[in-house]
N, C-alpha and C positions, 0 to 999 in steps of 0.2 A: 504494500500500500504506500509506504513512504517513497519507494522507488518511483511509483506512478506520479506522486506529487512533484518529485524532482524532475522527472521527464516532462511532465505537463503541468507547469505551475499554475496555469489558469484554473485547473480543477481545484487546487487548494483555495484560491481566492473565492471562487464560486461557492464552494462548500462552506467556507468561513462566512460568507455573506448570507447564505441560507440559514446557517445555525444562528447567526446574530439576529436575523429577522424572526426566526422561530422563537428565540429567547425574548424578543421585544413583545411578542404576543402574550407572554406570561406577565409582563410588567406594563407600566404605562408612562415611563419617563420620557420616551422619545429618543433618548440618546443612542440606544442600540439600533434603532431604525436607520439613523444616518450613518452609523458605522457599518451596518449591513449593506446599505446602498453603496457606500464607498468601496467596500470589499468587492461587491459585484462589478462596479465600474472598473476597478483595478484588474479583476479577472478578465473582463472583456478586452481591456487594453493589452494585457499580456497575451491574450489569445491572438489579437491582431498584430501586435508588435512585440516580439520576444525581448524582454528586458531582464537585466540581472536582478538578483534578490534584493540588492541594496536599493535599486531604483523602485522596485515593487513596494518595499516597505516604506520608502519615502513618499511615494505617491499615495499610499494608503493613509499615512499620517496626515499629509497635506489635505487630501480629499475629505477626511473625517473632520479636520479642524474647520475647513471652509464650510462644509455642510452644517456643522454645529453652529458656526457663527451666523450663517443665514437663517437657520432655524430659530436661534435666540432672538435675532432682530425681527423676524416675522411674528414670533410670539409676543414680543414687547409691543409691537405696533397693534397686534390683534387685541391685546388686553386693554388698550386705550379705547378701542371701539366697542367693547362689550359693556353693556350696562351693568352696574353693580347688582349683585344678587341680594334681594331683600327677603329671601326665604327665612322664616322664623324670626324676623325682625319687624314685627307688626308696628311698632312705634315709628320706625323710619319711614314707613309708607304713609304716615299721617302728616309728615312735614309738608307744609303748603296748604293744608286744609283750612277752611273757614268754619269756625265753630261758634255757637251761640251759648253764652253763659246763662245758665238757669239760676245760679246763685251768685251773689257778689263775691269778688276776690277781696279778702281781708288780709292786710299786710302783704299783698301780692300773691297770696296762696289761696287755692280753692280746688274745686272739683268740677268736671264737666262730663256730661253724658255723651258717649260716642257709641252709637249702636246700642248694644245691650250691656256695655261696660262703662264703668265710671273711671275716669282718669284724673290724676292729680295734675293741676296746672299751676304754673308760676309765671308771674309777670313782674315788671319793674315797678309797677304802681298798682294801687287799688282800682278795681273796675266794678261798675254797677251791674246788677243782673240785667240780662237782655242785650249786653254788649256783644258785638261780633269781634272775634279774635282770630288771628292767623297763627298756626303752629309753625315756629321757625326752627326748633331744635328739640331733641329729646335727650334728657340727662337722666340716665337710669330708668326709673319708672315715672318720671315727671315730664310733662310736656311744657316746653318753654314757649310762651305765647306773647304776641304783641297786639295792641288794639288795631283794628282795621281802620285805615285812613278813610274818612267819609268824604 
């Protein structure tokens, strides 16, 4: 088997690429994907143009680094375009909502009814009942509100 790899080095790179791609299916980091593709690329190049082992190893290292660099920048740009996930962060989904106070805020604190739940609210000043407020932030379990500008 080893003699076969020495005689036909492209089989070594194609096999290594296949093993790396199979190992990538067991994980989800993405790094083995690009190493596997680099190994397959080197295997195809060695099949077309016989190269020494030194060149093959160097091409594999360079192709892996270039592929990982492109993948890193693609993921970084992709993360900026993806909206933040609000799963299990009910309070964050409330930012920007307009609420009506059913009870006055005393010392800037009070409660507001949102759907079937009661939330603690905090403002910089006291507000009378019936005021419309806007949720601007959430601090723990407290909604930070400001009065709506009329």
